[in-house]
C-alpha positions, 0 to 999 in steps of 0.5 A: 250650492243648494242643499238637496231635499230629502228623497221619497226614500228618506221620508216617513210619509206613506202615500198609500195611507191617503186611501181610506178603507172604511166600513160601517161599524158594528153594533153590539147588544150587551145582554146580561142574563141576571136571574129567573123567577118562578120558572115552571113547566106546569104540571111537569114540576111535580115530576121534576124540578126545572133545570133552567137555562136561557138561549139568546140570538139576534135573528138572522145574524151570524155568530150570535147564538149563546146560552147560559149555564144550566142551573139544576133543580132551581125555579129561581136561578141566578145566572149573572152571565153577560153575552155580546151579540153583534148585529148590523144596524142597517138590518132588522135586529130582533133579539130572540130569548128562549127559556129552556129546561135541561133533560137527559134526553131532549131539552124542553122548551118553556117559552120564547120572547122576541124584542127589537133591540134597535129601540134602545138608546145607545150606551144606556143600560136598561133592566127588563123583566121578561115574562113568558106565557106560563108565568115564568120570568127572567131579568136581563140587562141590555146595553147597546153600543157601537164597536168602532174598534175592529179587530181587522185592519183596514188599510192599503198600507203595509202593517206597522211591523212590516214597515219597521222590519223593512226600514231596519233590514235596509240598514243591514242590506246597505252594509252588505251591498257596500261589502259585496259591491265595493264603495264605488258601485255600492250604495252611498246611503241607505236611500240608494238601497234597492229592495230585492225579492227572491221568489220561488214557484210551485212544482211540488217536491221538485220545487222544494228540492230545487229551492233548497239549492237556491237558498244554499247558493244565496247563503254561501255567496252572501246574496241572501243578506242583500234580500228583503223578501223571500216569496214562495208559492206551493212547492217552494213555500214548503221549502221556505216554511221548512227552513224558517220553522227550523229552530236552529236556522239561520245559526245552522248553515243552510247546507245542514238544513238542506240535508234534513229536507233531503232526508225528509222527502226520501220517504214517501208520504204514503207510508203515513197511510197506516191505521194509526196515522189515519185514525189520528188525522180523522180524530183531529178533523172531527175535533176541529169540526166539533169546535165549529170550524169547517174541514176538508181533504186539505186538513188530511193532506196537511197532516200528511205533508206536515209529518213528512216535512216538519217531523217533530215540529208539528206544533209549529205556527206561522207566528213563530216565524216572527221571532226569526225577524226580530233582528232583521237578520234574514229576509221576510217570508211571504206565502200565498194562496188564492180565494176562488169561487166554487164553480169558476175557474181560478184563471177567471176569478181569483183573489190573491191572499197574503200570509206573513208572520205578522198578518194575513189578508186580501190586499184587493180589499185592504183588509187584514187580520193578525196571522194567529186569527186565520180561521177564526170567526169575524163579523163586520170586522169584529172577532166574534169567535177566536179559535186556536191559530192553525198549525203550520202543517195545515197552511202547508196543505192550503198553500199546496192544495193543488195536490189534494185536488188531484190526489187520485190522478196523482197516483195514475198520471204522474207524467202529465203537466200538473198545473195544466192538469188541475186547470183542465180538471176545473174546466171539466168540472164546469162542463160536465159536473155530473159525469162520474164513474159508477163507483163514485156515484155509489159513494156519493149517495153516502157522502159527507156534506161538510160544506153544504150548498148554502154554506157558500151563499148568503146565509140565514144567520145560523151556522148549523148543527154539525152532529150528523156530519160528524157521525157520517165522518166517523162512519167512514173512519170506522169503515176505513179501520175495518178495511185496514184490519181486513188487509192485515188479516190477509197479510197484505202490506199496509203500503199496497195500492189496495190499502191506499185506495181503501183509506182514501176512498172510504174516508176521504174520496166519499166526500163531495167531489166539488172543489169546495171539499178538496180545497181549503175551507175557512170562515169568511173573515170579511163577513158582513163588511160593506164593499161599496168602494174599493181601490185597484191593486195599484191605486195610483195607476191612471184613473178610470173614466169613472169618478171612483174605481169600482168592481162593476165596470172595469172587467173590460180591461181583462184579457180578451181570452177570459183570463182574469176577467173576474178580477174586479168582481167583489167577494160576497161578504154574506158568505159564511165560508170562503174557498182557498186553493193553491195559487198555482191554479192561477199562475205558478209564480207568486208575482202578486206578492212582490208586485204590490206597489206598497212594497216598492220592490226594485229587483225580482229574482224569480226561480221558476220550477214549473213543469214544461213539456220538454227540457227544450220547451220555451220557459216563459209560460207562467211568466207571460201569465204573470205579465198578463195579470199585471197588465189587467191590474195596471201594475208596472211590469217589464214587457216579456218578449218570448222571441228572446228565446229565438235570439239567445236560445235556452239559458239559465237566466233571462233579464227583463227590464223596462224604462219606467222607473216604477217597474222592477227588473225581473231576473227569470231563472229557468230550471234547465241543465246546460252548463251544469253537465260540463262544470262542477262549479262555475269555471271548474270543468268536470273531468271524471267519468263519474262526475260527468255521468252524475250531471248528465240528466234531463228534467222533463224528458226523462221517461222515468219521470223522477222529477214529476211534480207529483213525485212525492218521494226523492231518493238521495241521488235524485235530490242531490242532482236537482238541488245541486243543479239549482245551486249551480245555476244560481252561482253561475249567474251571481255576476249577472245579479251583481250587474243588475243590482249595480244598474238599479243602484245607479238608477236610484242615485240618478233618479231618487225622486220617483213620484207615485202620481203627478201632482196634477192628477191628485184630484182624479183620485177623488180622495174623501179625506181632504186633510190626507189629500193635502198631505199627498199634495205636499209630499208630491210638491216636495218631490218636485222641489227636490228635482228642481234642486237636483237640476240646479246642482247639476247646472252648477257642476256643469258650468262651474 
C-alpha cells in the first residue's frame, strides 16, 4: 500500500503568501538642530533678549511639523534635538526651517529658509550652517535614509498570532469533537477538524440579549469548545465584547456573566445625561481633540454605551483580550465596522474593516496595523505619531454607530425597521442634503466644524489648528451646562424629554449634520500608500480578462441594482481621515469576516437578530444581501433559495449547502418564537399557566415594541424572555448542528486535498515573485500527487 502524502490541512505552507502586497518605501530626513549663533531680533534685542526656537517641516507632507524647545534669554542657544521627517521621494521634498522668538503674546518670526532635501546622498550625515537674512545662524545635521521596515503589515495572509492560535485551537477542538461525537463520527486526526464560526448580527440591545442566550447555550452544551471564531456586528459585538472583557470569564459561567449583562441593560443609558456625565464626556472629547485626534458624536455615544455595558471596566482595551486567547481555551473574537465615503450610500461603497485582539485592518488591501495603533497617525506605512490605544467603549461606539447616526429618530420612531431607517436616511441625505428644519438651520450657523470639507480630501500637508474648534465645542458645553442648571432651578427632572433635548441639541446636535460627524472619524492609516495593484477579496477566484486585478474595470460584476457597485473602487490614500460606521449599514451580519478565504471556515452558525416587519415575515433579507456581496466578490457561498420558506414554513433554523468543497455550510438561525411557546426545554412541554403565559409573546408584532432595535432599556422580564428564547432555539437545534458537523467531517475525510486553484491556472495569477510562484506550483503538485495516491489506495482496497 502506498503511504498517503500530507494533506493541505497538514502542511505549513500558506498559499496566500504568494500574493505580494508591496508599497513604495518611505524616505526619512533625520534633522538634528544643534545650536544657534548670534541670534538677533535687531533693535528688539534692546528690549528683550531672544528666546529662540526652531520649527521644521517638509512642505506639503503630512505629519512633519516639529519644533525645538524654547531657550530663554540666549542668543547662542544649544538645542541638540533630533527630528524625523517622513516624505515621499517621488514628490518634491522641501525642508522649511523657521527661526522664531517666543513671547508671552504672539511669537515673533525671525527668519525662514527652505532647502531641497533630495539633493543629499543617502546615509551620509551633512552638517550645515544656515544663515538667515538678519545675520542669525543655526547649525543642523541632516541624514537621509530609506525606512523599508513599515509598522503596517502588508500581506493577504493572516497574521502570525492568528495562525498560531488557530493551529493550537484545532487540537482542543479535535479532543472536544471526539468526546462530543464519538470516535466513529468524530475526526480521526486534527486534519479532519472543521473550522466552525459562530456569528451574531446587529440589532441593538435585542441582539445583545439574544446573543447572551446563544452563548449560554453553546457553553452549557460544550459546543463553544468546538468553535474557532466568534464573529459579531453592532449589537452582537456589544455582547461579545462585554463577555470577552469580563475579567472572570471563562472561569465564571456564562450564566453568571449573563446576569450582569441583564442588570446592566435594565438601566436606560439616558440616565447618564446628567451634568456630571456630560461634562466628563465633553472634557474627554476636548482632550482627545487637543491631542490631535478627530472626535465626533461616536465618542460621546461610546462613553454612554461603555458606562452602560462595561461599568467599572471603562479602561478595558481590545488588546486586553489577547490574554484570553493565550491557552486557546475560547474562540477568537472578530469584530467589524465599515469604511465609507461621506456622500455615498454604504450599500454602494463600503470596505469591511476587521478588528481582532491582534490587529486591525482592511483585508481588501492586505493592510493591517497592531490593534493598539488604531487611531494613530501613519504615513507610507510608518507610524509617525502614536496615540494611546482607544478604550474599548470607543470601539463599541464605532461598531454600533448606526444608533448615533439616528439618535434623534431613536427618540421619535422606535417602531420602525432601524436598518432600513438608516439606509433611507442616507439616501435622503444624498437627495436633499440642504433641507433641514428651521431650528437645525439656526444651529448650523454656529456648528462645530470638527471635520472640515477638505479633511476628507487630498490635503495640503498641514493638519490644521484645532484651537478655534475646541473653543466652539467648549462654548456649546457651557451652553449645555447653563441649560441643565436652569432645569435644576425650575425643579425639572434631569431625565425629562426637555433635558435630554437640551443636552443633545446644545452640545451635539449643533454639530454638522453630515455623516462624517455622526460616524466615527479616525486618522487614515493608509495615508500616502500606493495602490497601483490590488487583489480581489478571494485572490484565487477565477482570473479576470485583464492581466492583473484592478479596481478600475471590475465594477461590471456588481449587482444590477447598484448594490456593492463601488466594491472595486480604491481608498483615496491622500485623505487625512477616514469615516467608519456600523457595518449593518451594508448588511446586518458580519459574513465578510468569516468568508475571508484565508480563514477557510467550513461551518457558519449564523444567528440573525435583524428586525423584520412581522414575526411571520421571511427571515432571509440580510442573508440574501450577504449572498449578493459574496457573488460580487467571487467568494464561495451557498445558494439561498427563499422558496424554502414556502416549502418548509417558518422555523428556528435553516441549512444551506453547496457542492463546492470550498463553500461553507451556513446554518441560519432565525429569531422566532414557535416551539418555545410550548416547551420549557427541548422535549419538555410547558404545563403551568404561568409558564405558558411567560412564553406567549411576539417579537416584532408586539404593539408596545419592547424588542425594538432602538429600545435601550430592557427590564428583567423582557430580557429573560428574549435571552431564554434564543437559548432554547439554539438547544433545539443542537442535533441539527451535530449532523452538519458530522457531514463536514465526513466530507473532509473523503476529500482532504482541496486546492485553492488548479495547477494549470497559476500562470493566470501573474505572480511577480517567481520563487513564490514555484512554491505554489509545488504545493499544488503535491495535492495532485496525494489525490493519485488516494485513488491507488482505494483501488487496492476494492480489488484486494
